[in-house]
Structure formats: structure tokens, C-alpha cells
C-alpha positions in Angstrom: 49.1 24.9 136.4 47.9 21.5 135.7 49.6 18.4 136.5 51.3 16.4 133.9 49.3 13.7 132.1 50.1 10.2 132.9 53.3 8.8 131.2 52.9 7.6 127.7 53.7 3.8 127.4 57.0 2.9 126.1 55.5 2.0 122.4 54.9 5.7 122.3 58.5 6.8 122.7 60.9 6.8 119.8 63.7 4.0 119.3 66.4 7.3 119.5 65.9 10.0 121.8 69.2 12.0 121.0 69.2 15.0 118.5 71.5 14.4 115.4 75.1 15.6 115.8 74.7 17.8 112.5 71.7 19.7 113.8 72.5 23.3 113.8 68.9 24.6 115.1 65.9 23.7 116.8 62.6 23.4 114.3 60.0 25.7 114.6 57.6 23.3 116.1 60.7 22.5 118.7 60.8 26.1 119.4 56.9 26.1 119.8 57.1 23.6 122.2 59.6 25.2 124.3 57.7 28.5 124.7 54.6 26.5 125.3 56.4 24.8 128.4 58.0 28.0 129.1 54.4 29.7 129.8 52.9 26.6 131.3 55.6 24.0 132.6 53.5 21.4 134.0 50.4 21.8 131.6 49.2 18.3 130.7 50.5 17.2 126.8 47.0 17.5 125.6 46.6 21.1 126.7 50.3 21.9 125.1 49.7 20.0 121.8 46.3 21.7 121.2 47.9 25.0 121.6 50.8 24.3 119.1 48.6 22.2 116.6 50.1 18.7 117.0 48.8 15.6 118.9 49.7 14.8 122.5 51.7 11.8 121.8 53.9 13.7 119.3 54.2 16.6 121.9 55.5 14.2 124.6 57.9 12.3 121.9 59.4 15.7 120.9 59.9 16.9 124.4 61.6 13.4 125.4 64.0 13.8 122.6 64.9 17.5 123.4 65.2 16.5 127.1 66.9 13.8 127.1 69.3 15.1 124.4 70.0 18.3 127.0 68.8 20.5 124.3 66.0 21.6 126.5 64.8 21.1 130.1 62.6 22.1 132.8 63.8 22.6 136.6 62.1 24.0 139.8 63.5 26.1 142.4 62.3 28.0 145.5 61.2 31.6 145.3 62.7 32.2 148.0 65.9 30.2 147.5 67.9 32.9 149.6 67.3 36.2 151.3 70.3 37.6 149.7 71.6 37.0 146.3 75.0 38.6 145.1 76.7 38.8 141.8 80.6 38.0 141.8 83.0 38.8 139.3 86.1 36.5 140.1 89.8 37.3 138.5 92.1 34.0 138.8 95.3 33.0 137.4 94.7 31.8 133.7 95.9 28.2 134.3 93.4 27.8 136.9 90.3 28.6 135.3 89.5 25.5 134.0 90.1 23.6 137.5 88.6 26.6 139.4 85.2 26.4 137.1 85.0 22.7 138.0 85.2 23.0 141.5 82.7 26.1 141.7 80.2 24.1 139.6 79.5 21.6 142.5 79.0 24.5 145.2 75.3 24.5 146.1 75.1 28.4 146.4 76.9 29.0 143.2 73.6 28.7 141.2 74.8 30.4 138.1 78.5 30.4 136.8 79.7 31.8 133.7 83.3 32.1 132.2 83.8 35.6 130.4 85.7 38.2 128.8 87.1 41.0 130.6 89.4 41.7 133.8 87.4 39.2 135.6 87.1 35.7 134.1 84.4 34.2 136.0 81.1 35.5 136.7 78.8 34.1 139.5 75.4 34.2 141.1 75.6 33.5 144.4 72.4 32.6 147.2 73.1 33.2 150.7 70.9 33.5 153.9 72.1 37.0 154.7 74.5 39.6 154.5 76.9 38.0 156.9 76.9 34.5 155.4 77.3 36.3 151.6 80.3 38.2 153.0 81.7 35.2 154.6 81.3 33.2 151.4 82.9 35.5 149.4 85.6 36.6 151.4 86.7 33.5 153.4 85.4 30.7 151.2 85.8 32.1 147.8 88.4 34.5 148.3 90.2 31.8 149.9 91.0 29.7 147.0 94.6 29.8 146.4 93.9 30.3 142.5 91.5 33.5 143.1 93.3 36.9 142.8 90.5 39.0 143.5 86.8 39.1 143.8 84.0 41.9 143.2 80.6 41.7 144.8 77.6 43.4 143.8 74.5 42.7 146.1 71.2 42.2 144.3 68.5 44.8 145.7 65.6 44.1 142.7 65.3 41.7 140.0 63.3 43.2 137.0 63.4 40.1 135.1 65.4 36.7 135.1 65.7 33.9 132.7 62.4 32.1 133.7 60.7 35.3 132.2 62.3 35.1 128.7 60.5 33.7 126.0 61.4 31.8 122.7 58.7 34.3 120.9 57.7 31.5 118.6 54.0 31.6 119.4 51.6 34.0 118.4 49.5 36.1 121.1 46.2 34.0 120.8 48.3 30.8 121.5 50.1 32.4 124.4 46.8 33.6 125.6 45.6 30.2 125.7 48.0 28.7 127.4 48.0 31.7 130.2 44.5 31.4 130.6 45.0 27.9 132.1 47.9 28.4 134.1 48.3 30.4 137.5 51.0 32.6 135.9 53.9 33.8 137.8 52.9 34.5 141.3 54.4 36.6 143.9 56.9 34.9 146.3 55.3 33.4 149.5 56.8 32.4 152.6 57.5 28.9 151.8 58.9 26.4 150.9 58.4 24.8 154.3 61.5 22.3 155.4 59.2 19.1 154.6 59.2 20.4 150.9 62.6 20.1 150.5 62.9 16.5 149.1 59.8 17.6 146.8 61.9 20.4 145.7 65.3 18.6 144.7 63.2 15.9 143.1 61.3 18.8 140.7 64.5 20.4 140.3 66.0 17.5 138.3 62.9 17.4 136.0 60.2 19.5 136.9 57.8 17.7 134.6 57.7 14.4 136.7 54.4 12.9 137.5 52.9 12.9 141.0 53.5 9.0 141.0 57.3 9.4 140.3 57.9 12.1 142.6 55.8 10.4 145.6 57.7 7.1 145.2 61.1 9.1 145.3 60.1 11.4 148.1 58.4 8.5 150.1 55.1 10.4 150.1 51.7 9.4 149.0 50.4 10.6 145.7 47.6 12.7 147.4 50.6 14.4 149.7 52.5 15.2 146.6 49.8 16.4 144.8 48.6 18.6 147.9 51.8 20.0 148.5 52.8 21.0 144.9 49.2 22.5 144.4 49.8 24.5 147.7 53.5 25.6 146.6 52.3 26.9 143.1 49.4 28.6 144.3 51.4 30.1 147.2 54.1 31.2 145.2 56.6 29.2 146.8 58.4 27.5 143.9 59.2 29.1 140.1 59.3 26.6 137.2 61.9 27.3 134.4 61.9 25.9 131.0 65.3 26.6 129.3 67.3 25.4 126.4 70.7 25.2 124.7 70.8 28.8 123.2 73.1 27.7 120.5 70.8 25.3 119.0 68.1 28.1 119.3 69.9 30.6 117.6 71.1 33.0 120.5 74.3 31.9 120.8 75.8 35.0 122.5 75.5 36.0 125.8 76.5 40.1 126.5 76.4 41.7 129.8 76.3 45.0 130.6 77.2 47.0 133.7 75.1 50.3 133.6 75.4 53.4 135.5 72.0 55.1 136.2 72.1 58.4 137.6 69.6 60.1 139.9 66.1 58.7 141.3 64.7 57.0 138.0 67.1 53.9 138.0 64.3 51.4 138.8 62.1 53.0 135.9 65.0 52.8 133.5 65.8 49.0 134.7 61.9 48.1 134.2 62.2 49.5 130.5 65.4 47.5 129.9 63.6 44.4 131.4 61.2 44.7 128.7 63.7 44.6 125.9 63.0 41.0 124.3 66.8 40.3 124.5 66.9 40.4 128.2 67.5 37.4 130.2 68.5 39.0 133.2 68.1 42.7 134.6 68.7 43.5 138.3 69.3 46.6 140.6 72.4 46.2 142.2 74.7 48.0 144.8 77.8 49.9 143.8 78.1 52.9 141.3 77.1 50.8 138.2 73.6 49.9 139.7 71.7 48.2 137.1 72.9 44.9 135.5 71.8 43.4 132.3 72.3 40.2 130.5 71.0 39.5 127.0 71.0 36.7 124.4 72.2 37.8 121.1 72.4 36.4 117.5 75.9 37.5 116.9 79.0 39.4 118.7 78.1 42.2 116.7 74.7 42.7 117.9 76.3 43.8 121.3 77.3 47.0 119.8 73.9 47.5 118.2 72.0 46.8 121.3 74.0 49.1 123.2 73.5 52.0 120.5 69.8 51.1 120.6 69.6 51.2 124.5 71.6 55.1 124.7 69.4 56.3 122.0 66.2 55.4 124.2 68.2 56.3 127.6 70.7 59.0 126.9 71.3 59.5 130.4 73.0 56.0 131.1 76.2 55.2 130.7 77.3 51.9 129.9 80.5 51.3 132.2 81.1 47.5 131.4 80.6 45.1 128.4 81.6 41.7 128.3 81.0 38.3 126.3 80.2 35.1 127.8 82.7 32.3 126.6 80.9 29.4 128.4 78.1 29.1 130.8 79.2 26.0 132.9 75.9 26.3 135.4 72.7 27.9 135.0 70.0 28.2 137.9 71.7 25.0 139.5 71.9 23.2 135.9 75.3 21.7 134.8 76.1 22.6 131.4 78.5 21.4 128.8 80.4 23.0 126.4 78.0 22.9 123.7 75.3 24.5 126.0 73.6 21.1 126.8 71.7 20.5 130.1 72.9 17.9 132.2 72.9 16.8 135.8 71.1 19.2 138.4 72.7 20.5 141.5 70.3 21.8 144.2 70.6 25.3 145.0 71.5 25.8 148.7 71.9 29.2 150.5 75.4 30.1 152.1 75.3 30.1 155.7 78.0 30.9 158.2 79.9 27.9 159.9 79.0 27.8 163.7 81.5 30.0 165.8 82.9 26.5 167.3 83.9 25.2 163.7 85.0 28.5 162.4 87.5 28.9 165.1 88.8 25.2 164.6 89.2 26.3 160.7 91.0 29.2 161.5 93.5 27.4 164.0 
């Protein structure tokens, strides 16, 4: 990935950056811009513009409009943000759903939060340092909340696709190849990031296209140091970049989640096939009887049954144990979303950790 171009002068930016309130979808050029940034999030505007057929100033202006309105955003997060990831279903009192959602949005270990249909009102993605920390977080911190009636935990054993691997599918193969040829692609997770990189990662989490000079000022580092550290983190697979968008405006307003039981030793092979579906946003192998978790973006609720039928035709050995639809995504990989699904503030992802024995003893007393 190449560093972003120098910021355009104020005269190159539009007087109004918000999307019109009556806008119901993003234009084809907007979607092409988003997909280009999904493929190479920190590519210079000149490169992005050349691929999608507009000039660099227009590309920067369009992105500024999308990002300022919350219609699209780019974030960054450490490839190894946790040693353990858990998916947690939470059942709570109906009257407490709003207040519990608001409370959990601010918790760093809760990197994703959805309100769903079914027996459990909330679905959480949780990062933890180790199994003990995950257990402590789920049973003591989360389970100890007065509004929580029950929790169900599945531990992730393998991620076959996550949201950063999903594409809008507006560009053609030649355009995608042009963008991939200039990027590092998606590297394998490395061993970092180092503790000294934390401030840089937090700054990138809020806006991953920030220039080197701005990052240097915020982190109290030199531009040379920022360039060197960022280059090392990218090439070493220590950081992931993710371009996301408001799904309603993009034409995929429905999130459906399936709990699937795959019998026999071929579960990973089937999971990888499910991960290849164009609708798939998350496909993970997890613990429990239902050993595959699948989350997809769809055009309508009716597409949920059609997709399930298509999956079962291809893989008749599967059993779909549960299916649900997300009513509201409150947080996605640290990004807070409003009721319209527009991106807002960013909460840095932190791995849950057990408190020191002395602190825990004081709490229990």
C-alpha cells in the first residue's frame, strides 16, 4: 500500500459535504470509489482516480463527502487485536435493551454489537487476551450486569472471511487487478504491533487515510518515524485496513446470521466454501454443536430463505440450527453506528484481561 497523497487545498473541497437527506442509495461512482478503497485503502487519490475513471480532485472530494456524512469510512485495527475472539449471545430484559446497548457500545473489548431477533436480543464480538480473560469478561463483567438474563459463548477457532474481505462488486476484474498490483494485498498476521505503535494504531483507527504529517503531529512522532513504522506494520501483517459503508444506502439493508452444524471432519472445507459466497461478511468456525457461524448482507428479508435454500442444495449435509436478522448494528469493528447505519466515533479495540488478583478480591469483598 502506498501512502496517501498530500491533502488537497481547501478550495478543492466542496462547500457542503453531507449527503442529501432524501438520498436512498449511493451512486455507481460512489460504490466504485468504495470498492477501490476496499482493495487498497491507502492508495494515492491519483491511483484510485485512474482506475475508476475520474480525476484525483473529484475522487478526494467524493470521499470527503461520503466520510463526513458517515456513509463510508476507513478504519485500521491490529491483525492480532486479541489472542481469543468470542461470539456472545445475550438475553436481557426487554425494557433494558436500549440502555444495555448504549453501555456496551463504549466497552473496548466489545468490537461489534448487534441487536437481533430470536431468543437473544444482542450479539457481541468480544476480544480477549486469553481464555481465562474471556471467561472472566463473559461471566463476571457481562453476566454480572443486572439486566442480563443469560449469555451464550462460542469461541472462534478460525476465521474464513470477515468484513474486510467483502467487496461491493462494482469494479470489473481488470480494475481490481490494477489496484491489487499496487498494494501489498492482505498479509498474513505478524507478531506485532509493538507497544510503541499503539498511539499510531489509535489514530489510524479513527481515520485510516490520514496523512503522515497529521499522524506525526497527533502521535508526537516525526514523519520519518511514522512512515517507517507504518510501512513495517503493513508489510509485516501487523495491521488490517477496512473500508466500510452504510449498508442501507449501498442497497444491502439486511444482515442475516446463521448458526450451522457441519458434521464430520470436513467442516473447514464447507466453511471455506460458505466464505466464498458473495453475500458473506463473516464466516467463522466456532466451538459448540453449531460449529459454523455465517453472517451475510442481503437485499431483503425474503432473500434469507432463498440463500439458505441455495446453501442446502450445495451442501445437503448441513443443518441450519438458527437463523436471525439484525435489527440494528450499534458497533462494527470499533466504529459506532447510528440508527441509520452511518459511521460515527471510533472506540479503540482493547482485549479483555483479568484484573489483578488483589483488585478482584477487593471487588468480591
